FIVEX-883001 format. One record per residue (C-alpha): x, y, z; residue number from 1; residue in one letter. Coordinates in nm, 3 decimals. Example, Ala and Ser with C-alpha at 12.3 -4.5 7.8 and 13.67 -1.06 7.14 Angstrom:
// FIVEX-883001
{{1.230 -0.450 0.780} 1 "A"}
{{1.367 -0.106 0.714} 2 "S"}
END
This chain:
// FIVEX-883001
{{0.000 0.000 0.001} 1 "X"}
{{0.139 0.338 -0.102} 2 "X"}
{{0.228 0.580 0.177} 3 "X"}
{{0.198 0.913 -0.007} 4 "X"}
{{0.175 1.120 0.310} 5 "X"}
{{-0.107 1.354 0.401} 6 "X"}
{{0.009 1.644 0.184} 7 "X"}
{{0.113 1.462 -0.131} 8 "X"}
{{-0.209 1.335 -0.279} 9 "X"}
{{-0.411 1.495 -0.556} 10 "X"}
{{-0.728 1.693 -0.514} 11 "X"}
{{-0.911 1.426 -0.718} 12 "X"}
{{-0.793 1.152 -0.481} 13 "X"}
{{-0.914 1.354 -0.184} 14 "X"}
{{-1.255 1.379 -0.348} 15 "X"}
{{-1.261 1.001 -0.393} 16 "X"}
{{-1.185 0.960 -0.023} 17 "X"}
{{-1.479 1.183 0.071} 18 "X"}
{{-1.714 1.016 -0.181} 19 "X"}
{{-1.641 0.662 -0.059} 20 "X"}
{{-1.656 0.739 0.314} 21 "X"}
{{-1.985 0.922 0.256} 22 "X"}
{{-2.119 0.611 0.084} 23 "X"}
{{-2.060 0.414 0.401} 24 "X"}
{{-1.716 0.256 0.360} 25 "X"}
{{-1.489 0.271 0.665} 26 "X"}
{{-1.137 0.420 0.655} 27 "X"}
{{-0.968 0.082 0.613} 28 "X"}
{{-1.192 -0.019 0.322} 29 "X"}
{{-1.132 0.313 0.146} 30 "X"}
{{-0.759 0.285 0.201} 31 "X"}
{{-0.748 -0.060 0.037} 32 "X"}
{{-0.973 0.056 -0.248} 33 "X"}
{{-0.757 0.359 -0.329} 34 "X"}
{{-0.426 0.199 -0.229} 35 "X"}
{{-0.342 0.458 0.033} 36 "X"}
{{-0.278 0.450 0.406} 37 "X"}
{{-0.580 0.435 0.643} 38 "X"}
{{-0.445 0.736 0.841} 39 "X"}
{{-0.443 0.943 0.521} 40 "X"}
{{-0.809 0.856 0.459} 41 "X"}
{{-0.895 0.951 0.820} 42 "X"}
{{-0.697 1.277 0.800} 43 "X"}
{{-0.862 1.411 0.486} 44 "X"}
{{-1.213 1.306 0.577} 45 "X"}
{{-1.189 1.476 0.915} 46 "X"}
{{-1.045 1.781 0.749} 47 "X"}
{{-1.337 1.783 0.509} 48 "X"}
{{-1.584 1.762 0.800} 49 "X"}
{{-1.414 2.056 0.969} 50 "X"}
{{-1.343 2.292 0.675} 51 "X"}
{{-1.562 2.165 0.391} 52 "X"}
{{-1.443 2.137 0.035} 53 "X"}
{{-1.202 2.428 0.072} 54 "X"}
{{-1.010 2.230 0.332} 55 "X"}
{{-0.912 1.975 0.065} 56 "X"}
{{-0.715 2.235 -0.128} 57 "X"}
{{-0.449 2.281 0.142} 58 "X"}
{{-0.212 2.034 0.298} 59 "X"}
{{-0.261 2.111 0.667} 60 "X"}
{{-0.471 2.295 0.922} 61 "X"}
{{-0.353 2.649 0.960} 62 "X"}
{{-0.402 2.892 1.243} 63 "X"}
{{-0.670 3.079 1.043} 64 "X"}
{{-0.854 2.756 0.978} 65 "X"}
{{-0.845 2.659 1.346} 66 "X"}
{{-0.973 2.999 1.456} 67 "X"}
{{-1.250 2.996 1.195} 68 "X"}
{{-1.347 2.644 1.302} 69 "X"}
{{-1.370 2.746 1.671} 70 "X"}
{{-1.579 3.048 1.581} 71 "X"}
{{-1.825 2.837 1.381} 72 "X"}
{{-1.850 2.581 1.661} 73 "X"}
{{-1.938 2.859 1.908} 74 "X"}
{{-2.199 2.998 1.666} 75 "X"}
{{-2.343 2.647 1.615} 76 "X"}
{{-2.376 2.571 1.988} 77 "X"}
{{-2.526 2.913 2.061} 78 "X"}
{{-2.784 2.879 1.783} 79 "X"}
{{-2.881 2.527 1.893} 80 "X"}
{{-2.936 2.652 2.248} 81 "X"}
{{-3.144 2.947 2.126} 82 "X"}
{{-3.373 2.719 1.926} 83 "X"}
{{-3.336 2.356 2.038} 84 "X"}
{{-3.589 2.236 1.778} 85 "X"}
{{-3.360 2.314 1.481} 86 "X"}
{{-3.233 2.004 1.297} 87 "X"}
{{-2.877 1.959 1.175} 88 "X"}
{{-3.001 2.052 0.825} 89 "X"}
{{-3.159 2.371 0.958} 90 "X"}
{{-2.842 2.468 1.146} 91 "X"}
{{-2.623 2.397 0.844} 92 "X"}
{{-2.838 2.622 0.621} 93 "X"}
{{-2.905 2.913 0.855} 94 "X"}
{{-2.538 2.937 0.965} 95 "X"}
{{-2.410 2.863 0.612} 96 "X"}
{{-2.176 2.595 0.736} 97 "X"}
{{-1.972 2.381 0.498} 98 "X"}
{{-1.959 2.096 0.749} 99 "X"}
{{-2.155 1.776 0.696} 100 "X"}
{{-2.469 1.715 0.900} 101 "X"}
{{-2.299 1.420 1.062} 102 "X"}
{{-2.013 1.644 1.186} 103 "X"}
{{-2.263 1.905 1.312} 104 "X"}
{{-2.440 1.641 1.517} 105 "X"}
{{-2.107 1.521 1.651} 106 "X"}
{{-2.018 1.870 1.776} 107 "X"}
{{-2.358 1.912 1.938} 108 "X"}
{{-2.340 1.570 2.103} 109 "X"}
{{-1.997 1.653 2.250} 110 "X"}
{{-2.151 1.965 2.402} 111 "X"}
{{-2.441 1.782 2.565} 112 "X"}
{{-2.702 1.868 2.302} 113 "X"}
{{-2.823 1.530 2.183} 114 "X"}
{{-3.136 1.498 1.970} 115 "X"}
{{-3.417 1.340 2.172} 116 "X"}
{{-3.791 1.295 2.139} 117 "X"}
{{-3.954 1.605 2.282} 118 "X"}
{{-4.214 1.565 2.555} 119 "X"}
{{-4.552 1.691 2.434} 120 "X"}
{{-4.699 1.915 2.699} 121 "X"}
{{-4.891 2.238 2.695} 122 "X"}
{{-4.710 2.552 2.803} 123 "X"}
{{-4.780 2.656 3.161} 124 "X"}
{{-4.843 3.016 3.249} 125 "X"}
{{-4.751 3.154 3.593} 126 "X"}
{{-5.121 3.132 3.686} 127 "X"}
{{-5.130 2.766 3.588} 128 "X"}
{{-4.811 2.690 3.780} 129 "X"}
{{-4.944 2.862 4.091} 130 "X"}
{{-5.278 2.679 4.072} 131 "X"}
{{-5.098 2.345 4.038} 132 "X"}
{{-4.868 2.428 4.330} 133 "X"}
{{-5.157 2.528 4.559} 134 "X"}
{{-5.348 2.212 4.468} 135 "X"}
{{-5.045 1.992 4.536} 136 "X"}
{{-4.990 2.168 4.867} 137 "X"}
{{-5.353 2.101 4.970} 138 "X"}
{{-5.333 1.730 4.873} 139 "X"}
{{-4.977 1.636 4.974} 140 "X"}
{{-5.089 1.476 5.303} 141 "X"}
{{-5.325 1.229 5.134} 142 "X"}
{{-5.191 0.873 5.101} 143 "X"}
{{-5.288 0.580 4.877} 144 "X"}
{{-5.596 0.493 5.086} 145 "X"}
{{-5.750 0.834 5.004} 146 "X"}
{{-5.676 0.816 4.631} 147 "X"}
{{-5.818 0.465 4.597} 148 "X"}
{{-6.163 0.612 4.660} 149 "X"}
{{-6.124 0.858 4.368} 150 "X"}
{{-6.273 0.771 4.029} 151 "X"}
{{-6.106 0.966 3.751} 152 "X"}
{{-6.294 1.084 3.440} 153 "X"}
{{-6.184 1.256 3.123} 154 "X"}
{{-6.261 1.322 2.759} 155 "X"}
{{-6.016 1.212 2.489} 156 "X"}
{{-5.993 1.254 2.113} 157 "X"}
{{-5.831 0.967 1.920} 158 "X"}
{{-5.700 1.079 1.581} 159 "X"}
{{-5.584 0.898 1.271} 160 "X"}
{{-5.328 1.079 1.057} 161 "X"}
{{-5.147 1.284 1.323} 162 "X"}
{{-4.791 1.405 1.294} 163 "X"}
{{-4.511 1.192 1.431} 164 "X"}
{{-4.255 1.251 1.701} 165 "X"}
{{-4.081 1.588 1.731} 166 "X"}
{{-3.712 1.593 1.824} 167 "X"}
{{-3.534 1.850 2.037} 168 "X"}
{{-3.171 1.911 2.135} 169 "X"}
{{-3.142 1.941 2.509} 170 "X"}
{{-2.907 1.861 2.800} 171 "X"}
{{-2.965 1.557 3.020} 172 "X"}
{{-3.242 1.555 3.282} 173 "X"}
{{-3.427 1.855 3.137} 174 "X"}
{{-3.705 1.676 2.939} 175 "X"}
{{-3.989 1.871 3.104} 176 "X"}
{{-3.829 2.215 3.114} 177 "X"}
{{-4.052 2.470 2.935} 178 "X"}
{{-3.812 2.551 2.650} 179 "X"}
{{-3.781 2.185 2.547} 180 "X"}
{{-4.153 2.097 2.535} 181 "X"}
{{-4.329 2.033 2.204} 182 "X"}
{{-4.676 2.186 2.178} 183 "X"}
{{-4.972 1.946 2.165} 184 "X"}
{{-5.201 1.994 1.869} 185 "X"}
{{-5.447 1.786 1.668} 186 "X"}
{{-5.463 1.735 1.294} 187 "X"}
{{-5.578 1.419 1.123} 188 "X"}
{{-5.793 1.244 0.865} 189 "X"}
{{-6.069 1.146 1.108} 190 "X"}
{{-6.118 1.120 1.481} 191 "X"}
{{-6.334 0.981 1.760} 192 "X"}
{{-6.424 1.162 2.081} 193 "X"}
{{-6.476 0.951 2.396} 194 "X"}
{{-6.544 0.993 2.768} 195 "X"}
{{-6.392 0.746 3.013} 196 "X"}
{{-6.411 0.664 3.383} 197 "X"}
{{-6.160 0.454 3.581} 198 "X"}
{{-6.126 0.327 3.935} 199 "X"}
{{-5.847 0.188 4.152} 200 "X"}
{{-5.869 -0.163 4.011} 201 "X"}
{{-6.027 -0.138 3.664} 202 "X"}
{{-6.186 0.071 3.389} 203 "X"}
{{-6.554 0.144 3.448} 204 "X"}
{{-6.707 0.319 3.148} 205 "X"}
{{-6.607 0.424 2.797} 206 "X"}
{{-6.861 0.613 2.585} 207 "X"}
{{-6.832 0.752 2.235} 208 "X"}
{{-6.932 1.118 2.234} 209 "X"}
{{-7.111 1.310 1.963} 210 "X"}
{{-6.905 1.561 1.765} 211 "X"}
{{-7.078 1.844 1.950} 212 "X"}
{{-7.074 1.770 2.322} 213 "X"}
{{-7.215 2.034 2.562} 214 "X"}
{{-7.299 2.068 2.931} 215 "X"}
{{-7.656 1.935 2.876} 216 "X"}
{{-7.510 1.618 2.717} 217 "X"}
{{-7.266 1.586 3.004} 218 "X"}
{{-7.546 1.620 3.261} 219 "X"}
{{-7.741 1.339 3.091} 220 "X"}
{{-7.427 1.125 3.095} 221 "X"}
{{-7.376 1.186 3.470} 222 "X"}
{{-7.742 1.124 3.558} 223 "X"}
{{-7.810 0.822 3.339} 224 "X"}
{{-7.476 0.637 3.325} 225 "X"}
{{-7.197 0.758 3.551} 226 "X"}
{{-7.377 0.796 3.884} 227 "X"}
{{-7.574 0.468 3.862} 228 "X"}
{{-7.250 0.283 3.780} 229 "X"}
{{-7.065 0.444 4.069} 230 "X"}
{{-7.342 0.367 4.316} 231 "X"}
{{-7.356 0.006 4.200} 232 "X"}
{{-6.979 -0.042 4.228} 233 "X"}
{{-6.899 0.156 4.545} 234 "X"}
{{-7.221 0.258 4.714} 235 "X"}
{{-7.167 0.611 4.840} 236 "X"}
{{-6.801 0.557 4.931} 237 "X"}
{{-6.639 0.724 4.629} 238 "X"}
{{-6.501 1.060 4.515} 239 "X"}
{{-6.566 1.182 4.160} 240 "X"}
{{-6.289 1.362 3.971} 241 "X"}
{{-6.332 1.582 3.669} 242 "X"}
{{-6.114 1.852 3.521} 243 "X"}
{{-6.198 2.221 3.491} 244 "X"}
{{-6.321 2.234 3.132} 245 "X"}
{{-6.615 2.477 3.074} 246 "X"}
{{-6.853 2.187 3.021} 247 "X"}
{{-6.774 2.046 3.366} 248 "X"}
{{-6.791 2.378 3.548} 249 "X"}
{{-7.121 2.490 3.385} 250 "X"}
{{-7.388 2.611 3.622} 251 "X"}
{{-7.630 2.322 3.553} 252 "X"}
{{-7.352 2.070 3.632} 253 "X"}
{{-7.255 2.236 3.959} 254 "X"}
{{-7.616 2.267 4.069} 255 "X"}
{{-7.679 1.898 4.003} 256 "X"}
{{-7.360 1.787 4.181} 257 "X"}
{{-7.457 1.988 4.490} 258 "X"}
{{-7.817 1.865 4.493} 259 "X"}
{{-7.847 1.522 4.328} 260 "X"}
{{-8.163 1.426 4.516} 261 "X"}
{{-8.092 1.051 4.539} 262 "X"}
{{-8.216 0.900 4.867} 263 "X"}
{{-7.875 0.746 4.931} 264 "X"}
{{-7.671 1.039 4.802} 265 "X"}
{{-7.786 1.400 4.831} 266 "X"}
{{-7.457 1.548 4.711} 267 "X"}
{{-7.176 1.403 4.500} 268 "X"}
{{-6.833 1.414 4.667} 269 "X"}
{{-6.591 1.566 4.414} 270 "X"}
{{-6.236 1.704 4.389} 271 "X"}
{{-6.172 2.054 4.246} 272 "X"}
{{-5.896 1.969 3.997} 273 "X"}
{{-5.648 2.235 3.885} 274 "X"}
{{-5.630 2.364 3.526} 275 "X"}
{{-5.345 2.184 3.342} 276 "X"}
{{-5.337 1.902 3.596} 277 "X"}
{{-5.309 1.613 3.355} 278 "X"}
{{-4.981 1.473 3.493} 279 "X"}
{{-5.147 1.416 3.831} 280 "X"}
{{-5.436 1.219 3.680} 281 "X"}
{{-5.379 0.847 3.612} 282 "X"}
{{-5.645 0.832 3.338} 283 "X"}
{{-5.401 1.034 3.120} 284 "X"}
{{-5.162 0.738 3.141} 285 "X"}
{{-5.443 0.507 3.031} 286 "X"}
{{-5.505 0.728 2.723} 287 "X"}
{{-5.133 0.731 2.644} 288 "X"}
{{-5.109 0.351 2.665} 289 "X"}
{{-5.413 0.318 2.438} 290 "X"}
{{-5.259 0.555 2.180} 291 "X"}
{{-4.939 0.347 2.184} 292 "X"}
{{-5.131 0.023 2.132} 293 "X"}
{{-5.344 0.175 1.857} 294 "X"}
{{-5.042 0.290 1.657} 295 "X"}
{{-5.025 -0.051 1.488} 296 "X"}
{{-5.390 -0.042 1.373} 297 "X"}
{{-5.504 0.102 1.040} 298 "X"}
{{-5.876 0.186 1.061} 299 "X"}
{{-6.037 0.296 0.736} 300 "X"}
{{-6.297 0.520 0.891} 301 "X"}
{{-6.420 0.667 1.224} 302 "X"}
{{-6.638 0.364 1.304} 303 "X"}
{{-6.344 0.122 1.274} 304 "X"}
{{-6.135 0.358 1.486} 305 "X"}
{{-6.400 0.356 1.756} 306 "X"}
{{-6.418 -0.023 1.750} 307 "X"}
{{-6.039 -0.044 1.792} 308 "X"}
{{-6.047 0.212 2.072} 309 "X"}
{{-6.317 0.022 2.262} 310 "X"}
{{-6.141 -0.313 2.212} 311 "X"}
{{-5.816 -0.166 2.347} 312 "X"}
{{-5.998 -0.017 2.646} 313 "X"}
{{-6.142 -0.357 2.731} 314 "X"}
{{-5.805 -0.531 2.695} 315 "X"}
{{-5.633 -0.286 2.930} 316 "X"}
{{-5.913 -0.324 3.184} 317 "X"}
{{-5.803 -0.685 3.245} 318 "X"}
{{-5.473 -0.572 3.390} 319 "X"}
{{-5.571 -0.498 3.752} 320 "X"}
{{-5.209 -0.448 3.866} 321 "X"}
{{-5.159 -0.175 3.603} 322 "X"}
{{-5.438 0.036 3.756} 323 "X"}
{{-5.322 -0.029 4.111} 324 "X"}
{{-4.968 0.084 4.021} 325 "X"}
{{-5.106 0.400 3.859} 326 "X"}
{{-5.309 0.487 4.167} 327 "X"}
{{-5.024 0.410 4.404} 328 "X"}
{{-4.810 0.662 4.210} 329 "X"}
{{-5.047 0.955 4.275} 330 "X"}
{{-4.898 1.062 4.611} 331 "X"}
{{-4.557 1.084 4.445} 332 "X"}
{{-4.701 1.281 4.151} 333 "X"}
{{-4.844 1.533 4.396} 334 "X"}
{{-4.510 1.559 4.580} 335 "X"}
{{-4.320 1.614 4.254} 336 "X"}
{{-4.555 1.896 4.143} 337 "X"}
{{-4.510 2.059 4.484} 338 "X"}
{{-4.132 2.016 4.474} 339 "X"}
{{-4.123 2.158 4.117} 340 "X"}
{{-4.316 2.468 4.222} 341 "X"}
{{-4.602 2.375 3.990} 342 "X"}
{{-4.396 2.285 3.683} 343 "X"}
{{-4.462 1.971 3.476} 344 "X"}
{{-4.341 1.637 3.608} 345 "X"}
{{-4.230 1.320 3.429} 346 "X"}
{{-4.578 1.165 3.453} 347 "X"}
END
């Protein structure tokens, strides 16, 4: 094998080195193919990653090249920190870098900015954070025995045709910091709206909702389905949880809750849940598990989607331990919200 030295090879041979390494050959394979030393291949490919095509025209790294490279690395890191959702392609274009995308990623990785799946959470205002903190403070003394009496309810929209994962460059252990959160939004071919109710040991009810669901519909659901089911399962020894959506806080709902009129239950025992309190509610984990399981299905229309959703709900209901583990985690969720001063937690 010829040992031509780093400086004494032609510009055309340098281009062949870059072309073959880019195609996926390793340094040793390229060296054998071109009859040159492996170290020469490594030298010129790394020089190309650092200085681009212009770096192939000189024999060595000069002081100007080193200084220019350091400046570009600083610009790259600063830009990635300013907007952590920029991809390597975006960074290469907006900073007009000659480096390869692979080399850009390598620099960012070395500086603790690895590309990771972004957590999808809604942004929290100071008012939301304060409300979450006050709620956690008021509930922090309650243990598992209290939460096992709570039945959690929620609405959920299942969508076909949503966008995939969003990636973000962030340091370790900062997944739920505000600047690294991807916004939640819906967009799809068709969807199904449902309302669900769970207890400590199983799912209770899943109902498909009409496209327009208002407080009157919700009142009928509570009167005709939810309350009879709760009384049958638990007698009067239960606490009903709902979030603070306008439908739930409507006047007719609050009046009914405070004056049900059943002989065995004059008033429904409820929890006033904070706005943006999804990470403290275990039913959100049930929805997330269902979405994950449904990713492998390919419904052709909304009716097939609903059938798949209901089937998945029933399958999950069989796993009693899953629900017990979720409920047993609630005290820790509350403590984490309190410790984080109302910010999002990992749940």
